[in-house]
Structures are given as structure tokens and as C-alpha cells.
Z-matrix of the N, CA and C atoms (Angstrom, degrees):
N
C 1 1.439
C 2 1.525 1 107.71
N 3 1.306 2 117.35 1 133.75
C 4 1.456 3 119.71 2 -178.24
C 5 1.527 4 110.37 3 -83.89
N 6 1.290 5 114.28 4 157.03
C 7 1.457 6 121.86 5 -178.78
C 8 1.522 7 109.75 6 -71.85
N 9 1.358 8 117.96 7 136.80
C 10 1.459 9 119.68 8 177.66
C 11 1.527 10 110.72 9 -59.92
N 12 1.316 11 116.68 10 143.84
C 13 1.462 12 120.66 11 -175.96
C 14 1.518 13 112.73 12 -61.28
N 15 1.325 14 118.26 13 -31.10
C 16 1.460 15 118.73 14 -177.88
C 17 1.526 16 112.73 15 -74.19
N 18 1.341 17 118.27 16 -7.89
C 19 1.458 18 120.60 17 174.47
C 20 1.520 19 112.21 18 -94.70
N 21 1.318 20 117.18 19 -11.53
C 22 1.457 21 119.63 20 179.49
C 23 1.526 22 108.65 21 -75.37
N 24 1.329 23 117.68 22 128.52
C 25 1.460 24 118.60 23 179.63
C 26 1.519 25 110.76 24 -67.48
N 27 1.309 26 115.50 25 139.51
C 28 1.457 27 119.04 26 176.50
C 29 1.521 28 108.53 27 -78.05
N 30 1.318 29 116.27 28 166.07
C 31 1.461 30 120.03 29 179.04
C 32 1.520 31 109.69 30 -61.08
N 33 1.317 32 117.28 31 -35.53
C 34 1.462 33 121.00 32 -179.74
C 35 1.523 34 110.40 33 -65.11
N 36 1.316 35 117.44 34 -46.91
C 37 1.461 36 120.71 35 -179.81
C 38 1.516 37 110.14 36 -65.13
N 39 1.324 38 117.35 37 -42.83
C 40 1.460 39 120.21 38 -179.48
C 41 1.522 40 110.99 39 -59.76
N 42 1.327 41 117.82 40 -32.91
C 43 1.455 42 120.04 41 -179.18
C 44 1.517 43 112.00 42 -74.79
N 45 1.328 44 117.86 43 -12.68
C 46 1.456 45 121.74 44 -179.55
C 47 1.519 46 112.99 45 -95.46
N 48 1.312 47 117.42 46 10.21
C 49 1.463 48 119.26 47 179.86
C 50 1.521 49 109.42 48 -57.71
N 51 1.349 50 116.33 49 133.02
C 52 1.463 51 118.94 50 -177.98
C 53 1.525 52 111.05 51 -70.44
N 54 1.293 53 114.93 52 155.37
C 55 1.463 54 119.02 53 177.04
C 56 1.519 55 109.24 54 -74.35
N 57 1.308 56 116.25 55 162.94
C 58 1.462 57 120.61 56 178.89
C 59 1.522 58 111.02 57 -63.96
N 60 1.322 59 117.74 58 -19.27
C 61 1.455 60 121.41 59 -179.78
C 62 1.528 61 112.08 60 -77.63
N 63 1.348 62 117.55 61 -12.19
C 64 1.460 63 121.12 62 -179.19
C 65 1.523 64 109.35 63 -73.71
N 66 1.309 65 116.96 64 108.43
C 67 1.458 66 120.91 65 -177.82
C 68 1.507 67 113.44 66 -104.23
N 69 1.331 68 118.06 67 16.08
C 70 1.458 69 120.05 68 -176.24
C 71 1.523 70 113.30 69 -86.72
N 72 1.309 71 118.53 70 -7.45
C 73 1.465 72 121.41 71 -177.57
C 74 1.519 73 109.27 72 -137.09
N 75 1.340 74 115.64 73 136.06
C 76 1.469 75 121.23 74 175.37
C 77 1.508 76 108.64 75 -129.86
N 78 1.306 77 114.16 76 149.72
C 79 1.463 78 121.46 77 179.29
C 80 1.522 79 107.32 78 -139.15
N 81 1.340 80 116.26 79 101.05
C 82 1.462 81 121.43 80 -177.31
C 83 1.523 82 110.40 81 -105.72
N 84 1.320 83 116.65 82 135.54
C 85 1.460 84 122.13 83 179.54
C 86 1.520 85 108.55 84 -103.38
N 87 1.339 86 115.14 85 126.55
C 88 1.461 87 121.47 86 -179.53
C 89 1.523 88 107.98 87 -121.20
N 90 1.328 89 116.84 88 114.71
C 91 1.465 90 121.23 89 177.86
C 92 1.527 91 107.44 90 -84.09
N 93 1.309 92 115.66 91 117.87
C 94 1.457 93 121.46 92 178.88
C 95 1.518 94 108.47 93 -112.92
N 96 1.291 95 116.13 94 174.17
C 97 1.463 96 120.81 95 -173.72
C 98 1.530 97 112.51 96 -55.96
N 99 1.320 98 118.00 97 -52.69
C 100 1.460 99 120.16 98 -173.12
C 101 1.528 100 113.43 99 -108.83
N 102 1.328 101 116.21 100 5.05
C 103 1.465 102 118.04 101 -175.64
C 104 1.518 103 110.66 102 -161.04
N 105 1.327 104 114.08 103 167.85
C 106 1.451 105 122.14 104 169.45
C 107 1.520 106 105.59 105 -109.38
N 108 1.341 107 115.67 106 126.68
C 109 1.459 108 120.39 107 179.38
C 110 1.520 109 108.08 108 -109.60
N 111 1.328 110 115.73 109 127.05
C 112 1.456 111 121.48 110 177.58
C 113 1.526 112 106.55 111 -107.67
N 114 1.323 113 115.37 112 108.99
C 115 1.461 114 121.58 113 -176.90
C 116 1.525 115 109.01 114 -96.71
N 117 1.324 116 115.52 115 118.50
C 118 1.454 117 120.34 116 179.64
C 119 1.524 118 109.17 117 -104.98
N 120 1.320 119 115.67 118 148.89
C 121 1.460 120 121.06 119 -179.89
C 122 1.521 121 109.00 120 -141.86
N 123 1.311 122 115.77 121 144.80
C 124 1.458 123 120.67 122 178.79
C 125 1.511 124 111.30 123 98.50
N 126 1.318 125 115.89 124 -141.75
C 127 1.464 126 122.30 125 -175.64
C 128 1.524 127 110.65 126 -108.83
N 129 1.335 128 115.18 127 123.45
C 130 1.465 129 121.03 128 176.08
C 131 1.522 130 107.19 129 -100.49
N 132 1.330 131 114.78 130 104.64
C 133 1.455 132 120.33 131 -175.79
C 134 1.527 133 109.81 132 -142.47
N 135 1.311 134 116.32 133 -167.13
C 136 1.471 135 120.45 134 -176.02
C 137 1.533 136 111.88 135 -61.70
N 138 1.314 137 118.13 136 -25.67
C 139 1.459 138 121.18 137 179.77
C 140 1.523 139 111.65 138 -80.75
N 141 1.320 140 116.77 139 -41.63
C 142 1.471 141 119.85 140 -174.85
C 143 1.528 142 113.93 141 -92.25
N 144 1.318 143 118.97 142 -17.27
C 145 1.472 144 121.98 143 -177.78
C 146 1.526 145 113.88 144 -54.05
N 147 1.344 146 120.07 145 -39.23
C 148 1.468 147 118.63 146 179.05
C 149 1.528 148 113.23 147 -60.16
N 150 1.315 149 117.78 148 -32.60
C 151 1.469 150 120.02 149 178.17
C 152 1.517 151 110.75 150 -66.88
N 153 1.321 152 117.39 151 -43.79
C 154 1.464 153 119.91 152 177.53
C 155 1.522 154 110.08 153 -67.81
N 156 1.320 155 117.49 154 -40.22
C 157 1.463 156 121.01 155 179.76
C 158 1.528 157 111.07 156 -58.76
N 159 1.306 158 116.88 157 -41.90
C 160 1.462 159 121.29 158 178.77
C 161 1.532 160 110.54 159 -62.83
N 162 1.320 161 116.44 160 -41.59
C 163 1.465 162 120.69 161 179.13
C 164 1.522 163 110.90 162 -67.02
N 165 1.316 164 118.07 163 -46.04
C 166 1.464 165 121.05 164 179.50
C 167 1.522 166 110.92 165 -61.49
N 168 1.310 167 116.58 166 -42.91
C 169 1.463 168 120.77 167 -178.99
C 170 1.525 169 111.07 168 -60.10
N 171 1.316 170 116.77 169 -33.16
C 172 1.460 171 121.83 170 179.17
C 173 1.527 172 111.38 171 -58.16
N 174 1.320 173 117.15 172 -34.70
C 175 1.461 174 120.80 173 -173.82
C 176 1.527 175 114.30 174 -98.80
N 177 1.315 176 118.51 175 -0.89
C 178 1.460 177 119.88 176 -175.70
C 179 1.520 178 113.34 177 -65.71
N 180 1.306 179 118.05 178 -45.20
C 181 1.466 180 120.57 179 -175.65
C 182 1.525 181 112.72 180 -118.42
N 183 1.321 182 117.50 181 29.09
C 184 1.460 183 120.57 182 -176.43
C 185 1.514 184 113.76 183 -97.39
N 186 1.317 185 118.27 184 0.83
C 187 1.449 186 120.14 185 176.84
C 188 1.514 187 115.07 186 97.07
N 189 1.322 188 117.93 187 -4.20
C 190 1.464 189 119.23 188 175.10
C 191 1.519 190 108.23 189 -73.22
N 192 1.319 191 116.63 190 126.24
C 193 1.458 192 120.48 191 -177.07
C 194 1.505 193 114.01 192 -79.00
N 195 1.322 194 117.23 193 -20.62
C 196 1.467 195 120.76 194 -176.66
C 197 1.520 196 109.77 195 -139.30
N 198 1.320 197 116.28 196 124.91
C 199 1.455 198 123.13 197 174.67
C 200 1.525 199 107.05 198 -121.91
N 201 1.330 200 115.73 199 131.78
C 202 1.462 201 121.20 200 -178.81
C 203 1.523 202 108.22 201 -123.46
N 204 1.317 203 115.57 202 130.34
C 205 1.456 204 121.80 203 176.97
C 206 1.525 205 107.72 204 -98.62
N 207 1.314 206 116.27 205 115.71
C 208 1.463 207 123.85 206 -176.23
C 209 1.527 208 108.81 207 -93.05
N 210 1.325 209 116.33 208 112.07
C 211 1.466 210 121.95 209 -175.36
C 212 1.523 211 112.92 210 -100.02
N 213 1.315 212 119.38 211 7.25
C 214 1.465 213 121.58 212 -172.46
C 215 1.527 214 114.24 213 -60.54
N 216 1.323 215 118.55 214 -30.54
C 217 1.471 216 120.78 215 -178.69
C 218 1.526 217 112.45 216 -102.13
N 219 1.333 218 116.52 217 11.56
C 220 1.456 219 120.48 218 178.02
C 221 1.528 220 108.53 219 -80.17
N 222 1.313 221 117.30 220 132.55
C 223 1.464 222 120.49 221 -179.49
C 224 1.519 223 112.52 222 -101.64
N 225 1.338 224 117.36 223 -17.75
C 226 1.464 225 121.38 224 -176.15
C 227 1.516 226 108.39 225 -158.93
N 228 1.323 227 116.04 226 144.45
C 229 1.463 228 121.46 227 172.48
C 230 1.523 229 107.59 228 -142.29
N 231 1.316 230 116.77 229 134.02
C 232 1.462 231 120.05 230 176.70
C 233 1.528 232 109.74 231 -107.86
N 234 1.322 233 116.29 232 -173.94
C 235 1.469 234 120.31 233 -176.36
C 236 1.523 235 111.92 234 -63.88
N 237 1.324 236 117.96 235 -29.71
C 238 1.467 237 120.68 236 177.03
C 239 1.519 238 110.32 237 -64.12
N 240 1.332 239 116.63 238 -42.99
C 241 1.455 240 120.90 239 178.79
C 242 1.514 241 112.00 240 -65.94
N 243 1.329 242 117.22 241 -43.98
C 244 1.468 243 121.03 242 178.50
C 245 1.520 244 109.68 243 -61.84
N 246 1.314 245 117.09 244 -44.08
C 247 1.463 246 121.10 245 179.67
C 248 1.528 247 111.16 246 -61.36
N 249 1.319 248 117.66 247 -42.10
C 250 1.454 249 121.46 248 178.36
C 251 1.525 250 110.82 249 -61.27
N 252 1.319 251 117.23 250 -45.59
C 253 1.465 252 121.00 251 179.95
C 254 1.526 253 110.20 252 -63.14
N 255 1.329 254 117.59 253 -41.11
C 256 1.469 255 121.16 254 177.29
C 257 1.525 256 111.00 255 -63.02
N 258 1.324 257 117.45 256 -45.91
C 259 1.471 258 120.95 257 -179.30
C 260 1.512 259 111.48 258 -62.34
N 261 1.336 260 116.32 259 -43.18
C 262 1.458 261 118.89 260 179.95
C 263 1.524 262 110.61 261 -66.35
N 264 1.318 263 117.46 262 -40.78
C 265 1.465 264 120.04 263 177.84
C 266 1.519 265 111.67 264 -58.06
N 267 1.319 266 116.21 265 -42.97
C 268 1.469 267 121.13 266 178.68
C 269 1.530 268 110.91 267 -66.20
N 270 1.332 269 116.63 268 -43.17
C 271 1.468 270 120.46 269 179.30
C 272 1.523 271 110.70 270 -65.11
N 273 1.328 272 117.20 271 -39.75
C 274 1.467 273 120.90 272 179.72
C 275 1.522 274 110.66 273 -62.77
N 276 1.323 275 116.53 274 -46.13
C 277 1.476 276 119.46 275 177.97
C 278 1.521 277 110.68 276 -60.31
N 279 1.326 278 117.12 277 -40.85
C 280 1.460 279 121.12 278 178.49
C 281 1.513 280 113.09 279 -64.37
N 282 1.335 281 116.28 280 -26.91
C 283 1.464 282 121.12 281 179.97
C 284 1.528 283 111.45 282 -93.44
N 285 1.338 284 116.80 283 5.22
C 286 1.459 285 120.40 284 179.48
C 287 1.516 286 113.78 285 77.38
N 288 1.319 287 116.72 286 19.78
C 289 1.453 288 121.81 287 -178.80
C 290 1.529 289 109.53 288 -103.10
N 291 1.311 290 115.88 289 147.23
C 292 1.467 291 120.10 290 175.45
C 293 1.523 292 107.97 291 -92.31
N 294 1.326 293 115.85 292 135.66
C 295 1.457 294 122.04 293 -177.55
C 296 1.513 295 108.69 294 -131.89
N 297 1.320 296 116.71 295 129.38
C 298 1.455 297 120.85 296 179.98
C 299 1.511 298 111.29 297 -137.52
N 300 1.321 299 114.77 298 170.65
C 301 1.453 300 121.55 299 179.28
C 302 1.522 301 109.67 300 -124.23
N 303 1.309 302 116.55 301 146.84
C 304 1.459 303 122.67 302 166.37
C 305 1.520 304 104.51 303 -102.08
N 306 1.318 305 116.11 304 123.54
C 307 1.457 306 121.93 305 -173.16
C 308 1.522 307 112.36 306 -55.73
N 309 1.315 308 113.91 307 143.89
C 310 1.453 309 121.30 308 177.85
C 311 1.518 310 110.77 309 -94.36
N 312 1.326 311 116.76 310 -171.79
C 313 1.458 312 120.97 311 178.08
C 314 1.537 313 111.06 312 -66.44
N 315 1.320 314 117.79 313 162.98
C 316 1.473 315 120.81 314 -175.84
C 317 1.526 316 115.82 315 -49.14
N 318 1.342 317 121.08 316 -43.28
C 319 1.472 318 118.08 317 179.72
C 320 1.535 319 113.22 318 -62.47
N 321 1.322 320 116.99 319 -34.43
C 322 1.469 321 120.82 320 178.86
C 323 1.520 322 109.84 321 -72.35
N 324 1.313 323 117.17 322 -45.12
C 325 1.465 324 120.77 323 179.62
C 326 1.523 325 111.57 324 -64.42
N 327 1.327 326 116.62 325 -31.78
C 328 1.465 327 120.47 326 178.29
C 329 1.527 328 111.15 327 -61.40
N 330 1.320 329 117.47 328 -37.40
C 331 1.468 330 120.81 329 178.60
C 332 1.526 331 109.97 330 -62.16
N 333 1.330 332 117.42 331 -44.73
C 334 1.467 333 120.61 332 177.68
C 335 1.529 334 110.75 333 -63.32
N 336 1.329 335 116.68 334 -41.07
C 337 1.473 336 120.56 335 -178.83
C 338 1.532 337 111.20 336 -67.56
N 339 1.325 338 117.26 337 -45.69
C 340 1.466 339 120.69 338 -178.50
C 341 1.521 340 112.75 339 -64.97
N 342 1.323 341 116.74 340 -31.77
C 343 1.469 342 120.11 341 179.88
C 344 1.533 343 112.11 342 -88.53
N 345 1.325 344 116.83 343 -6.34
C 346 1.462 345 120.69 344 -179.65
C 347 1.511 346 113.55 345 73.44
N 348 1.317 347 117.10 346 11.78
C 349 1.458 348 119.87 347 -177.49
C 350 1.522 349 112.74 348 -86.02
N 351 1.332 350 117.44 349 -10.85
C 352 1.465 351 119.75 350 179.07
C 353 1.517 352 111.72 351 -61.93
N 354 1.325 353 117.56 352 -25.77
C 355 1.467 354 121.49 353 -179.57
C 356 1.534 355 112.85 354 -71.34
N 357 1.325 356 117.71 355 -14.15
C 358 1.462 357 121.39 356 -177.62
C 359 1.521 358 113.87 357 -87.58
N 360 1.333 359 117.55 358 -4.03
C 361 1.457 360 120.58 359 -172.79
C 362 1.510 361 112.97 360 -124.35
N 363 1.325 362 114.60 361 153.35
C 364 1.452 363 122.40 362 169.43
C 365 1.522 364 106.11 363 -91.25
N 366 1.331 365 116.61 364 114.58
C 367 1.452 366 120.26 365 175.10
C 368 1.505 367 107.40 366 -93.00
N 369 1.314 368 117.00 367 135.69
C 370 1.446 369 120.13 368 -176.65
C 371 1.507 370 111.77 369 -132.43
N 372 1.309 371 115.64 370 167.90
C 373 1.462 372 121.98 371 179.52
C 374 1.525 373 109.63 372 -77.56
N 375 1.326 374 115.35 373 151.43
C 376 1.469 375 119.26 374 178.75
C 377 1.483 376 109.20 375 -62.86
């Protein structure tokens, strides 16, 4: 199955990949018994989104039935980050995969609430 076009990075986004010296964003993958948990830390914005997008894309068609994005250590998210999470959620559902979020700190959750995008996700316990 080919990757949906909206998950393919554009040339503009690809050119914004952060340098290896950028230590403000981390993306750790934790393989758990019934799911893969992707724990992000720092700021998810236009600079760091390509790194998370690359990680999410890795798990879209690999046979994992459940992918969870852990936002607990995220300190900031902008519209680029919210859009990426929405796109991946839609792609995951289209691929028959379950996708959920672990709620982040209040400032991060406020962004989802203010944009009305919190209704599109299954929030679960850590």
C-alpha cells in the first residue's frame, strides 16, 4: 500500500529539517506489549515536526495495530504540530491502525481544546 500523499513531506518542509545540534525536541520510541508509544519532549513546531513525521511514518504500515503519541513531556505545540497529528490520525484510521494520544501538560492540551481538535482523538492513560 502506498503512503498517502498528505504524509509525504513537501520540499519546503524537508528543507526545514533541524540540525543534529538542535536539542530542543526529542522523539523516543518505546515498544510496549500491546502498542508502540512515541514519547515526544520539548517543542513541536515547524522546525521539529519533520522529525516526528518521519518517526510516525515508520509505523504506519509496519503491522503495529496501536500507536500512541505521548505528549506528557511536550512543552509547546504550534499549528504545524497539531496539523501533523491530525494528518497522521487520519492516515492511521485509513490504514486500519488505532492511534491515540496521552495528554500533555495544560498549555499543550489548551491548544487542542481551543482548536476543537481534541474531539478527533482517543486520549488514554499512560
